[in-house]
N, C-alpha and C positions, 0 to 999 in steps of 0.2 A: 408097528414094529418098533419105532424109535421111541414112544412112551416106555416099553419094555426094557429097552436098552439102559434108558436115564433111569429107572428105577433100580435095574440091576447094578449099575455103577453107582448109584448111591448108598447102595446095601453094603457093598463091598468097600467102599470110602468110609462108612461108619464102623464097619467091623475092623478095618485095621487101625482108624484112630482110636477106638476105644477097646482093642484087644478083646471083645468078645462078640458071639451072635446071640447071646440070650437077652430076648427083648426085656425082661425086667430089669437085669443090669443096664441095657441101654436108657432106658426109661430113668431110671436114678442118675446116670450119668449126663442125660441132657437135660435133668433137671425139670420134669415134667413130673406133676402129681398125679398118681395112679390112686384111685379109688376102686374099689370092688364092693358091691352091695346090690341093692334091689333095683330092677330098673323094669318097665314095663315088658311083658313078656315076649314080644317078638322084638325088642331092642336087645341084640348082643353086647353092644358098647358103642362108644359116644366120644367124640373129641371136641375139646372147646377150648377157648380162651377168656381167661377172666382178668379185666380189669381190677389192678389193685393200687393203692397207693405208691406201691414200689415199682409199679409197671405192669407189663400184661404176662399173665401165669398161663402157661398151657397144662392140660389137664385131659385125662382119660379116665373113663369109668367102664368098667365091666361089669356084665350079670352075673351076678353071684351062682346063678342056677348053673352057668357052664360047667361042663366036665375041665378039668385042668389042661387036657390038650387043646379043647377048643378056645379055652380062655388064651391059650399062646397065639393062634391064629387071629384071635379077634385082635390082642393088644398089638401083633404085627401090622394087621391093618390099620387100627387107630394111629400108631407110631408112623404108619407110612403119610396119613393125613398131616400131622405135625411137622414132619420133615418136610415133604414134599411141595405142601401149598399153605405154610402158617398164614393166617390172619385172614383165610377163606372159609368162613364159618357159613353153613347153609342156611337159608331164612328161617325153616322149618325148626333148627337147633334155637336160632335165637327167640324164637316165640315159646319153645319149651322154657327157656330160661325166664323168660318173665314172667311165668306163673309157676 
């Protein structure tokens, strides 16, 4: 239950700080790159971090085949990765990025 309380507090703090609960607006205000495009059939979304000459850039990809309501749900999930544990990219994502 401790994790759920932490997530709830983090979301509440973000909403208060940025004045919105819209995940698309939060992504913009947090300077996270959002791309909607073709992903493998079973992949609904992906969160990653990209090293650039300006530093690390957070990025979220959403599958274009999702309905708008499902896109919002998946965006919130991926936004959670970006906010709650940045820098922790699963090894299988790193493999996808190499190829």
